[in-house]
C-alpha positions in Angstrom: -62.4 0.3 -41.7 -62.4 -0.2 -45.5 -65.3 0.7 -47.7 -65.8 -3.0 -48.6 -66.4 -3.8 -44.8 -69.4 -1.4 -44.5 -72.6 -3.4 -44.0 -75.9 -2.7 -45.6 -74.6 -1.3 -48.9 -74.6 -2.6 -52.4 -71.0 -3.7 -53.6 -71.1 -1.0 -56.2 -71.1 1.7 -53.4 -67.8 0.4 -51.9 -66.3 0.2 -55.4 -67.3 3.9 -56.0 -66.0 5.0 -52.7 -62.6 3.3 -53.5 -62.5 5.0 -57.0 -63.3 8.3 -55.4 -60.2 8.0 -53.2 -61.8 6.7 -49.9 -59.5 3.8 -49.2 -60.2 3.9 -45.4 -62.8 5.6 -43.3 -62.0 8.2 -41.0 -62.4 7.2 -37.2 -65.5 9.1 -36.8 -67.0 7.5 -40.0 -66.0 4.0 -38.8 -67.6 4.7 -35.4 -70.8 5.7 -37.2 -70.9 2.5 -39.1 -70.4 0.5 -36.0 -73.2 2.3 -34.4 -75.4 1.0 -37.2 -75.8 4.1 -39.4 -76.0 2.0 -42.5 -78.5 -0.4 -40.9 -81.2 2.2 -40.0 -80.0 3.2 -36.7 -80.4 6.9 -35.6 -77.2 8.7 -34.8 -75.9 12.0 -33.6 -72.4 12.6 -34.9 -70.7 15.4 -32.9 -67.4 15.8 -34.6 -65.2 18.8 -35.9 -65.6 20.4 -39.2 -63.8 18.7 -42.1 -63.9 15.3 -40.1 -66.1 13.6 -42.7 -69.7 14.2 -41.5 -71.0 14.5 -45.0 -69.9 11.0 -45.9 -71.7 9.6 -42.7 -74.8 11.3 -44.1 -74.3 9.8 -47.5 -73.9 6.3 -46.1 -77.1 6.5 -44.1 -79.0 7.9 -47.2 -77.6 5.5 -49.8 -78.2 2.6 -47.6 -81.8 3.8 -46.9 -82.4 4.1 -50.7 -80.9 0.7 -51.2 -83.6 -0.6 -49.0 -86.2 0.9 -51.0 -86.7 4.0 -48.9 -86.5 7.8 -49.3 -84.1 10.1 -47.6 -84.3 13.8 -46.7 -81.4 16.0 -46.2 -82.3 19.2 -44.1 -79.8 22.2 -44.3 -79.8 25.6 -42.6 -78.9 27.7 -45.7 -80.1 27.8 -49.4 -76.6 28.1 -50.6 -75.7 25.0 -48.7 -78.6 23.2 -50.2 -77.2 23.7 -53.8 -73.8 22.6 -52.7 -75.1 19.4 -51.1 -77.3 18.6 -54.0 -74.4 18.8 -56.5 -72.3 16.8 -54.1 -75.0 14.0 -53.7 -75.5 13.8 -57.4 -72.3 11.6 -57.7 -74.5 8.7 -56.6 -76.8 9.3 -59.5 -74.0 7.9 -61.7 -74.1 4.4 -60.0 -76.3 2.1 -62.3 -76.7 -0.3 -59.3 -78.6 2.4 -57.4 -80.0 4.9 -60.0 -80.4 7.6 -57.2 -82.4 10.6 -58.1 -81.6 13.8 -56.2 -84.1 16.8 -55.8 -83.8 20.1 -54.1 -86.5 22.5 -52.7 -85.8 25.7 -50.7 -88.8 28.0 -51.5 -92.4 28.3 -52.5 -93.7 27.8 -48.9 -97.3 27.5 -50.0 -96.8 24.3 -52.0 -96.9 20.7 -50.9 -93.9 19.9 -53.2 -95.4 16.6 -54.6 -92.9 16.6 -57.5 -90.3 15.9 -54.8 -91.9 12.4 -54.3 -90.2 11.1 -57.5 -86.7 11.6 -55.9 -84.8 9.3 -53.7 -82.9 11.9 -51.9 -84.3 15.4 -51.3 -82.3 18.4 -50.1 -84.2 21.1 -48.5 -84.0 23.9 -45.9 -85.6 23.4 -42.6 -88.2 26.2 -43.3 -89.1 24.4 -46.6 -89.5 21.1 -44.7 -91.7 22.8 -42.1 -93.9 24.2 -44.8 -94.2 20.8 -46.5 -95.5 19.4 -43.1 -97.9 22.3 -42.9 -99.2 21.8 -46.3 -99.7 18.1 -45.7 -97.2 16.5 -48.3 -98.2 13.0 -48.3 -94.8 11.7 -49.5 -93.3 12.7 -46.2 -95.0 9.5 -44.8 -92.7 7.4 -47.0 -89.5 8.9 -45.5 -87.2 6.3 -44.1 -84.1 8.6 -43.3 -83.8 12.3 -42.3 -80.4 13.9 -42.0 -80.2 17.1 -40.0 -77.2 19.0 -41.0 -75.7 21.5 -38.5 -78.2 20.4 -35.9 -76.4 22.5 -33.2 -78.2 25.5 -34.8 -81.3 24.5 -32.7 -79.6 26.8 -30.4 -80.1 29.8 -32.8 -83.0 31.9 -31.5 -84.3 32.6 -34.9 -83.8 29.5 -36.9 -83.5 26.9 -34.2 -87.2 26.4 -33.1 -88.1 25.5 -36.8 -85.6 22.8 -37.0 -86.5 21.5 -33.6 -90.3 21.4 -34.2 -89.8 20.0 -37.7 -87.8 17.2 -36.5 -90.4 16.5 -33.8 -93.1 16.4 -36.4 -91.3 14.2 -38.8 -90.7 11.6 -36.0 -94.4 11.9 -35.1 -95.4 11.3 -38.8 -93.1 8.3 -39.1 -92.3 6.7 -35.8 -89.7 4.4 -37.2 -87.8 7.1 -39.0 -84.0 7.0 -38.9 -82.6 10.4 -37.8 -78.9 11.3 -38.5 -78.0 14.6 -36.9 -74.6 16.1 -37.8 -73.3 18.6 -35.3 -70.2 20.7 -34.5 -68.6 19.5 -31.2 -70.9 20.8 -28.4 -70.8 20.4 -24.7 -74.1 18.5 -24.4 -74.2 16.3 -27.5 -75.6 13.5 -25.3 -78.6 15.5 -24.4 -79.4 16.0 -28.2 -78.8 12.2 -28.8 -81.2 11.4 -25.8 -83.9 13.7 -27.4 -83.6 11.9 -30.8 -83.4 8.4 -29.2 -80.1 8.2 -31.1 -76.7 6.6 -30.6 -73.9 9.2 -30.0 -70.6 9.3 -31.9 -68.5 12.0 -30.5 -64.8 12.7 -31.4 -62.2 15.4 -31.5 -60.4 13.7 -34.5 -59.5 15.7 -37.5 -57.8 14.7 -40.8 -55.7 17.7 -40.6 -54.1 18.9 -37.3 -55.6 22.3 -36.2 -53.4 24.6 -34.2 -55.2 27.6 -32.4 -53.6 30.6 -30.8 -53.5 34.4 -30.5 -51.3 36.9 -32.5 -49.8 39.7 -30.3 -46.9 41.7 -31.1 -44.7 39.9 -33.6 -45.7 36.3 -33.0 -48.5 33.8 -32.8 -48.8 32.0 -29.4 -50.4 28.7 -29.8 -52.5 26.8 -27.3 -49.6 24.4 -26.5 -47.2 27.2 -25.7 -45.4 27.1 -29.1 -44.6 30.3 -30.9 -44.4 31.2 -34.6 -42.8 34.5 -35.5 -44.9 36.7 -37.7 -43.4 40.2 -37.4 -45.5 43.2 -38.1 -43.7 46.0 -40.0 -43.9 49.6 -39.3 -47.3 50.9 -40.6 -48.4 47.3 -41.3 -51.6 45.8 -39.9 -51.2 42.4 -38.2 -53.9 40.9 -40.7 -51.8 41.9 -43.7 -48.6 40.4 -42.0 -50.5 37.1 -41.2 -51.9 36.8 -44.8 -48.5 37.6 -46.4 -47.0 35.0 -44.1 -49.6 32.4 -45.2 -49.3 33.0 -49.0 -45.4 33.0 -48.8 -45.9 29.5 -47.3 -48.1 28.3 -50.1 -51.4 28.6 -48.3 -54.5 30.7 -48.4 -56.3 32.8 -45.6 -59.8 33.4 -44.4 -60.3 36.6 -42.5 -63.5 37.0 -40.4 -64.7 40.4 -39.6 -67.8 41.8 -38.0 -69.6 43.7 -40.8 -70.0 43.9 -44.5 -68.4 47.3 -44.8 -65.4 45.9 -42.8 -65.1 42.9 -45.1 -65.0 45.1 -48.2 -62.5 47.5 -46.7 -60.2 44.7 -45.3 -60.3 43.0 -48.9 -59.2 46.2 -50.5 -56.2 46.5 -48.1 -55.3 42.8 -48.6 -55.3 43.0 -52.4 -52.1 44.9 -52.1 -50.7 42.1 -50.2 -51.8 39.2 -52.4 -51.1 41.0 -55.7 -47.4 41.0 -55.2 -47.5 37.3 -54.7 -49.2 36.1 -57.9 -47.7 34.2 -60.8 -48.2 35.3 -64.3 -50.6 32.4 -64.9 -52.6 33.3 -61.8 -52.8 36.9 -62.9 -54.3 35.8 -66.2 -56.8 33.5 -64.7 -57.7 36.2 -62.1 -58.3 38.7 -64.9 -60.8 36.4 -66.5 -62.5 35.7 -63.2 -62.7 39.4 -62.5 -64.4 40.1 -65.7 -66.9 37.3 -65.0 -67.6 38.9 -61.5 -68.1 42.4 -63.0 -70.5 40.9 -65.5 -72.8 39.5 -62.8 -74.5 42.9 -62.3 -74.2 46.6 -63.0 -73.5 47.6 -59.4 -70.8 49.3 -57.4 -70.5 46.2 -55.4 -69.9 44.1 -58.5 -67.2 46.6 -59.6 -65.6 46.6 -56.1 -65.5 42.7 -55.9 -64.0 42.5 -59.4 -61.3 45.0 -58.6 -60.0 43.1 -55.6 -60.5 39.6 -57.3 -58.1 40.8 -60.0 -55.5 41.1 -57.3 -56.2 37.7 -55.7 -58.3 38.7 -52.8 -62.2 38.9 -52.3 -64.9 39.8 -49.7 -67.9 37.5 -49.0 -71.1 38.4 -47.2 -74.8 38.0 -47.4 -75.1 41.2 -49.4 -73.5 39.6 -52.4 -75.6 37.9 -55.2 -75.6 34.1 -55.3 -73.6 34.2 -58.4 -70.9 36.4 -56.8 -70.7 34.2 -53.8 -70.4 31.0 -56.0 -67.6 32.6 -58.1 -65.6 33.6 -55.0 -66.0 30.2 -53.2 -65.1 28.2 -56.3 -62.0 30.3 -56.9 -60.9 30.1 -53.2 -61.3 26.4 -53.2 -59.1 26.1 -56.2 -56.5 28.3 -54.5 -56.7 30.9 -57.2 -57.9 33.5 -54.6 -55.4 33.9 -51.8 -57.5 35.6 -49.1 -61.2 36.2 -48.4 -62.5 38.7 -45.9 -65.9 37.5 -44.7 -68.6 37.9 -42.2 -69.5 34.8 -40.2 -72.1 33.5 -42.6 -69.1 31.8 -44.5 -68.5 29.7 -41.4 -71.9 28.1 -41.5 -71.3 25.0 -43.3 -70.1 26.2 -46.7 -67.1 24.1 -47.9 -64.4 26.9 -47.9 -61.3 25.5 -46.1 -58.1 27.5 -45.9 -54.6 27.1 -44.4 -55.1 29.9 -42.0 -58.1 31.3 -40.5 -57.8 34.8 -38.8 -60.5 35.9 -36.5 -59.9 39.6 -36.7 -63.1 40.7 -35.1 -64.3 38.7 -32.1 -67.0 41.1 -31.1 -70.2 42.1 -33.1 -72.7 44.8 -32.6 -75.8 43.7 -30.8 -78.8 45.9 -30.6 -80.5 44.0 -27.7 -77.0 44.0 -25.8 -76.6 47.7 -26.5 -73.2 47.6 -28.0 -70.3 45.4 -29.2 -70.8 41.9 -27.8 -68.3 39.0 -27.8 -69.1 36.2 -30.1 -70.3 32.8 -28.7 -67.6 30.3 -28.3 -69.4 27.8 -30.6 -69.5 30.5 -33.4 -65.7 31.2 -33.1 -65.0 27.4 -33.0 -66.9 27.1 -36.2 -64.7 29.7 -37.8 -61.7 27.9 -36.5 -62.9 24.7 -38.1 -62.5 26.2 -41.6 -58.6 25.9 -41.2 -56.9 23.0 -42.9 -57.7 21.3 -46.2 -57.0 17.5 -46.4 -54.5 16.7 -49.0 -53.3 20.4 -49.5 -52.4 21.6 -46.1 -50.0 20.1 -43.6 -51.9 21.6 -40.9 -54.6 24.2 -40.2 -54.0 27.4 -38.1 -56.8 29.6 -36.4 -55.6 32.8 -35.0 -57.3 35.5 -33.1 -55.8 39.0 -32.8 -54.8 40.8 -29.5 -53.7 44.3 -29.0 -52.4 43.8 -25.5 -51.4 41.1 -23.0 -54.8 41.4 -21.1 -56.7 40.8 -24.4 -54.5 37.9 -25.3 -55.2 36.2 -22.0 -58.9 36.9 -22.3 -58.9 35.4 -25.8 -57.2 32.2 -24.6 -59.7 31.8 -21.8 -62.7 32.7 -23.8 -62.0 30.8 -27.0 -58.8 28.9 -27.4 -59.0 26.9 -24.2 -62.8 27.0 -23.8 -64.9 24.0 -24.0 -67.7 24.0 -26.8 -70.9 25.8 -25.7 -73.9 23.6 -24.9 -76.8 23.7 -27.1 -80.0 25.1 -25.5 -83.5 25.0 -27.0 -85.0 28.4 -27.9 -88.5 27.1 -28.6 -90.1 28.9 -25.5 -89.5 32.3 -26.9 -92.9 33.7 -27.7 -92.3 34.6 -31.4 -91.2 31.1 -32.1 -94.1 29.6 -30.0 -96.9 31.6 -31.7 -95.8 30.4 -35.2 -95.3 26.7 -34.3 -98.2 26.4 -32.0 -100.7 27.6 -34.8 -99.0 25.3 -37.3 -99.3 22.3 -34.8 -103.0 22.9 -34.4 -103.6 23.7 -38.1 -101.8 20.6 -39.4 -103.7 18.3 -36.9 -100.9 17.3 -34.6 -102.8 18.5 -31.7 -106.5 19.3 -31.2 -106.6 20.1 -27.5 -104.4 22.2 -25.0 -103.3 19.0 -23.3 -102.5 17.6 -26.8 -100.4 20.6 -27.5 -98.5 20.1 -24.3 -98.0 16.4 -25.1 -96.6 17.2 -28.6 -94.2 19.9 -27.1 -93.1 17.2 -24.7 -91.3 15.6 -27.7 -89.1 18.7 -28.2 -85.6 19.4 -27.1 -86.9 22.1 -24.9 -89.0 19.6 -22.9 -86.0 17.1 -22.8 -83.8 19.8 -21.4 -86.3 21.7 -19.1 -87.4 21.1 -15.7 -89.8 24.1 -15.7 -93.0 22.7 -17.1 -94.9 25.7 -15.5 -93.0 28.2 -17.7 -93.9 26.1 -20.9 -97.6 26.0 -19.9 -97.5 29.8 -19.2 -96.1 30.6 -22.5 -98.6 28.3 -24.3 -101.5 29.8 -22.6 -100.3 33.3 -23.5 -99.9 32.3 -27.2 -103.3 30.5 -27.3 -104.9 33.7 -26.0 -103.2 35.8 -28.7 -104.3 33.4 -31.4 -107.9 33.4 -30.2 -108.0 37.1 -30.0 -106.9 37.4 -33.6 -109.3 34.7 -34.9 -106.7 32.2 -35.8 -107.9 29.6 -33.6 -111.1 28.7 -31.6 -111.2 27.3 -28.1 -114.0 25.2 -26.7 -112.9 24.1 -23.2 -109.8 22.0 -23.7 -110.5 21.7 -27.4 -108.6 23.9 -29.9 -109.2 24.0 -33.7 -107.9 26.4 -36.3 -110.2 28.8 -38.0 -110.3 29.1 -41.9 -108.1 32.2 -41.5 -105.7 30.3 -39.1 -105.4 27.5 -41.7 -104.5 30.1 -44.3 -102.0 31.9 -42.2 -100.2 28.5 -41.4 -100.2 27.3 -45.0 -98.9 30.6 -46.1 -96.0 30.2 -43.7 -96.6 33.5 -42.0 -95.8 34.5 -38.5 -99.3 35.0 -37.0 -98.3 38.5 -35.8 -97.4 39.3 -39.5 -100.8 38.1 -40.5 -102.6 40.2 -37.9 -100.7 43.3 -39.0 -101.6 42.7 -42.6 -105.2 41.9 -41.9 -105.6 45.0 -39.7 -103.9 47.2 -42.3 -106.0 45.9 -45.2 -109.4 46.2 -43.6 -110.9 49.4 -44.8 -108.2 50.0 -47.5 -110.2 50.2 -50.8 -107.5 51.2 -53.1 -104.1 51.2 -51.4 -101.0 52.5 -53.3 -98.0 50.4 -53.9 -96.0 52.3 -51.2 -98.7 51.8 -48.7 -98.7 48.0 -49.5 -94.9 47.9 -49.4 -94.9 49.7 -46.0 -97.4 47.4 -44.5 -95.4 44.2 -45.2 -92.2 45.9 -44.3 -93.4 46.5 -40.8 -94.2 42.8 -40.2 -91.9 40.5 -38.2 -91.3 38.5 -41.4 -89.4 41.4 -43.0 -86.0 42.4 -41.9 -86.2 46.0 -42.0 -83.3 48.4 -43.1 -81.6 50.2 -40.3 -82.0 53.9 -39.8 -78.6 55.4 -40.1 -77.1 58.9 -39.5 -79.4 61.5 -40.9 -82.1 59.0 -41.7 -84.7 60.1 -39.1 -85.0 63.5 -40.3 -85.2 62.4 -44.0 -87.9 59.8 -43.4 -89.9 61.8 -40.9 -90.3 64.4 -43.5 -91.3 61.7 -46.1 -93.7 60.2 -43.5 -95.7 63.3 -43.2 -95.6 64.0 -47.0 -97.2 60.7 -47.8 -99.2 60.0 -44.6 -102.4 59.5 -46.5 -101.0 56.3 -48.2 -100.2 54.3 -45.0 -102.4 51.5 -43.9 -102.9 52.0 -40.3 -102.4 54.8 -37.7 -99.1 56.6 -37.9 -97.5 56.6 -34.4 -96.7 59.9 -32.7 -93.0 61.1 -32.9 -93.1 61.0 -29.2 -93.6 57.2 -29.3 -89.9 56.7 -29.7 -89.6 53.1 -30.2 -92.8 52.7 -32.4 -92.0 55.7 -34.5 -88.4 54.6 -35.1 -89.8 51.1 -36.2 -92.4 52.9 -38.4 -89.6 55.0 -40.1 -87.3 51.9 -40.6 -90.3 50.2 -42.4 -90.7 53.2 -44.4 -87.1 53.2 -45.5 -87.5 49.6 -46.6 -90.7 50.3 -48.4 -89.1 53.2 -50.2 -86.4 50.8 -51.4 -89.1 48.5 -52.8 -90.9 51.5 -54.4 -87.7 52.5 -56.1 -87.1 49.0 -57.4 -90.8 48.9 -58.7 -90.3 52.3 -60.3 -87.3 51.0 -62.5 -84.6 52.8 -60.5 -81.2 51.4 -61.4 -80.0 48.6 -59.1 -76.6 50.4 -58.6 -78.4 53.6 -57.5 -80.5 51.7 -55.1 -77.5 49.9 -53.4 -75.7 53.2 -53.1 -78.8 55.1 -51.9 -79.6 52.7 -49.1 -76.1 51.4 -48.3 -76.9 47.8 -49.2 -75.6 45.1 -51.5 -77.3 43.6 -54.6 -78.1 40.4 -52.4 -80.0 42.7 -50.0 -82.1 44.2 -52.8 -82.9 40.8 -54.1 -83.7 39.4 -50.7 -85.9 42.3 -49.8 -87.7 42.0 -53.1 -88.2 38.2 -52.7 -89.6 38.7 -49.2 -92.0 41.5 -50.4 -93.3 39.3 -53.2 -93.9 36.5 -50.8 -95.6 38.7 -48.1 -97.8 40.5 -50.8 -98.8 37.3 -52.2 -99.9 36.2 -48.7 -101.6 39.5 -48.3 -103.5 39.0 -51.5 -104.8 35.7 -50.4 -105.8 37.0 -47.0 -107.6 39.8 -48.8 -109.5 37.3 -51.0 -110.3 35.0 -48.1 -111.8 37.9 -46.1 -113.5 39.4 -49.2 -111.8 42.8 -48.9 -111.9 45.3 -51.7 -108.2 45.8 -52.1 -107.2 42.6 -53.6 -106.5 43.9 -57.1 -104.3 46.8 -55.8 -102.3 44.4 -53.6 -101.8 42.1 -56.6 -100.5 45.0 -58.8 -98.2 46.1 -56.0 -96.8 42.5 -55.9 -96.4 42.1 -59.5 -94.7 45.4 -59.8 -92.0 44.6 -57.1 -91.7 41.1 -58.4 -90.8 42.4 -61.9 -89.2 45.7 -60.8 -91.3 47.8 -63.3 -93.9 50.5 -63.5 -97.6 49.6 -64.2 -97.4 50.0 -67.9 -94.8 47.3 -68.4 -96.6 44.5 -66.4 -98.0 43.0 -69.6 -94.7 42.7 -71.2 -92.9 41.3 -68.2 -95.5 38.6 -68.2 -93.7 37.2 -71.2 -91.1 34.6 -70.3 -87.7 36.1 -71.2 -88.5 39.7 -70.8 -87.2 41.4 -67.7 -87.3 45.0 -66.5 -84.6 46.3 -69.0 -86.0 44.6 -72.1 -89.5 45.5 -71.3 -88.6 49.2 -71.1 -86.6 49.1 -74.4 -89.5 47.4 -76.1 -92.0 49.9 -74.7 -90.0 52.9 -75.7 -89.7 51.3 -79.3 -93.5 51.3 -79.4 -94.0 47.6 -78.5 -96.2 48.1 -75.5 -97.9 44.8 -74.8 -97.8 41.0 -75.4 -100.4 41.4 -78.2 -98.1 44.1 -79.9 -95.2 41.6 -79.8 -97.3 39.3 -81.9 -97.9 42.0 -84.6 -94.9 44.3 -84.3 -92.3 44.7 -87.1 -89.5 42.2 -86.4 -86.8 44.8 -87.2 -88.1 47.0 -84.3 -88.3 44.1 -81.8 -84.7 43.0 -82.9 -83.5 46.5 -82.5 -84.9 46.9 -79.0 -83.2 43.7 -78.1 -79.9 44.9 -79.2 -79.7 42.7 -82.3 -79.8 39.5 -80.3 -81.5 37.2 -82.7 -81.8 34.1 -80.6 -83.2 36.1 -77.7 -85.7 37.9 -80.0 -86.9 34.6 -81.5 -87.4 33.0 -78.0 -89.3 36.0 -76.8 -91.6 36.2 -79.9 -92.3 32.4 -79.5 -93.1 32.9 -75.8 -95.5 35.6 -76.7 -97.3 33.5 -79.1 -96.1 34.7 -82.5 -96.7 32.2 -85.3 -93.4 32.8 -87.1 -90.7 34.1 -84.7 -87.8 33.5 -87.0 -85.3 36.4 -87.4 -83.8 35.1 -90.6 -82.8 38.1 -92.8 -84.1 40.6 -90.3 -82.0 43.8 -89.7 -82.4 45.7 -86.5 -84.3 49.0 -86.8 -82.1 52.1 -86.8 -82.3 54.5 -83.8 -82.2 52.0 -80.9 -81.5 53.6 -77.6 -78.0 53.0 -76.2 -77.6 50.0 -73.9 -77.0 52.0 -70.7 -78.8 49.8 -68.2 -82.4 50.6 -67.1 -83.8 53.2 -69.3 -85.9 54.8 -66.5 -84.1 55.9 -63.4 -86.7 58.2 -61.9 -89.6 57.5 -59.7 -88.3 58.6 -56.3 -89.1 61.7 -54.4 -86.8 61.1 -51.5 -83.2 59.8 -51.3 -81.7 57.8 -48.4 -78.3 58.5 -47.2 -75.6 55.8 -47.8 -75.1 55.6 -44.2 -72.4 56.5 -41.6 -69.2 54.6 -42.4 -68.5 54.0 -38.7 -71.9 52.6 -37.9 -71.6 49.0 -36.7 -75.1 48.0 -37.6 -74.5 47.6 -41.3 -75.3 43.9 -41.4 -78.6 43.7 -43.1 -80.3 40.3 -43.3 -83.2 39.0 -45.5 -85.2 35.9 -46.1 -83.1 35.4 -49.2 -80.1 35.1 -47.0 -81.3 32.2 -44.8 -84.4 30.7 -46.3 
């Protein structure tokens, strides 16, 4: 099918597609058009990665906008949201459409009314859920919603939010067109039935994908063919496979099971890629490495820059967003020859390669109690990164085996295996308590029977034949919410209390809210550490793991500062509770270090985390402390001011005396400390200080000084003719590095549990 043959689109769209190189639709795209995707029909597209799912979504959204509607594109990751927004903005250049594209991934307490002015909105599922909770009126005007990576309804952490959000959007707008994009799964027909949608299912790919297992000196592919890839003496199979790929003009993605392994493997592969670079590539990589090093003053930044200079990189959620963007762009341009990554890179981010190497097919799972094989769907998602249309003659996805038995197991488990079915995880109690409260608070149900009727619209109900289990879970959750004063029950009737409405609007897990409320009651003047520990022990904060030697360190700290904790300290003999308490204390101590102006590189080294982890923990703490402040205000508790100060300090990363300065736009933790030590201690002082002193504290940066003075309200911010004052302190990062009284070990290098997560990773 040619672009000109697509119904329901302005002629300018077909011309734009042709000019963009789309001369003919891929078979799955043509099947979607034939199923009515450009004419308002709902659709589930279950097709392999790189088979054109995004264009199917664009056709649905653009046709909806052309009919005068508004489209919403729901993504699972913040990083993916930015990528998709940039991709969709190509439609803004069409005068015939004049499409406006917006994005929203945070600020869970807002209704996002500014988004109403856009034709296409890109948002995470959590943000869309919060928009529904906050009653965003523009959602009623939606005509099309696209759910990207809809197979993630199977994920126990994120899946229920996507599932309930789609059910609510369909309830708000019964005629809503739903387009769900999925990897190939075993039960795509069930997902389509749930969404009342047509199903387009295909195994077609624009680039052939060959899957197999490397053992000995060769890859054995699924069809029995073999490719010799000999492994030299003292050489690792991964290095041999990457060298073979680069020599053949391609690039490699290597998937490993932890961040530390990703960094270590990248260091080894840098030796492989460095010998295979052209002079021009070396020069470009040197520039890229300098840019990477300039992102932050951390060991992680330096380590990444070192391997990038040699043509390799590592990629994981501990990196900053700027680091990830630089690595992904350079890899797409084939400047970087190999990336060693944790599975986060397989989740929809556009980073295709000639060869995918799944080095680690097992990952540590605490609930499982050891190393657990990855799900088939997750490995197939990694496989799907192999093969870039127009650049690669084919894609190869290779697992590694050390013996014949393992090779046979890998073929059975992954290479020859059918895709996993998608199964709803909504009935898990943590998910149910969150979404049940939100359903009541936002008016989707006002009775127990109404709740069950709403839940009957979910995938869980569509898949399940055990209505009794669902009712039992609902009744248990209702009992918990009543006991904590989040809802009231009168016979069959159920209503949210004022506190329950606040908890839902703040996007808190009710268990987090209960923990916060219990901790704040009776806390007249809590310390920052007490506040940080309180929010760190909630389900909404991903705590730092206790590693080798940590228990003794934090047990001692626990008793030293016991008076600061909000709530009863569990006994050492309550093993699980005490361990969780100490994990929260380790997390709280990281936050206290940050709020005491400890250098970021010292924090990352001390706690064994990456810069992205620090930022994620800080962002999550700021959100939770903001919620705690509002809960304290609503309950008329005496600790509101102390919670506010703890929130502001962790948000800005400063001691109390700098909060007035960091309130000026353009002044961060480093600039504030330099100004303070130069004698400029407040916003008011900025308006009166000698310009030479300000300029000296800001390292002679005239434009920066003028902008900051203007933001502070100075009548004449000009720096014309001003000379920096003498005696400025050297530019050595944060001026203050103290503020801690306990250090945390960097961690046991053999510990498999080094994959820290945060709201910043996924939200």
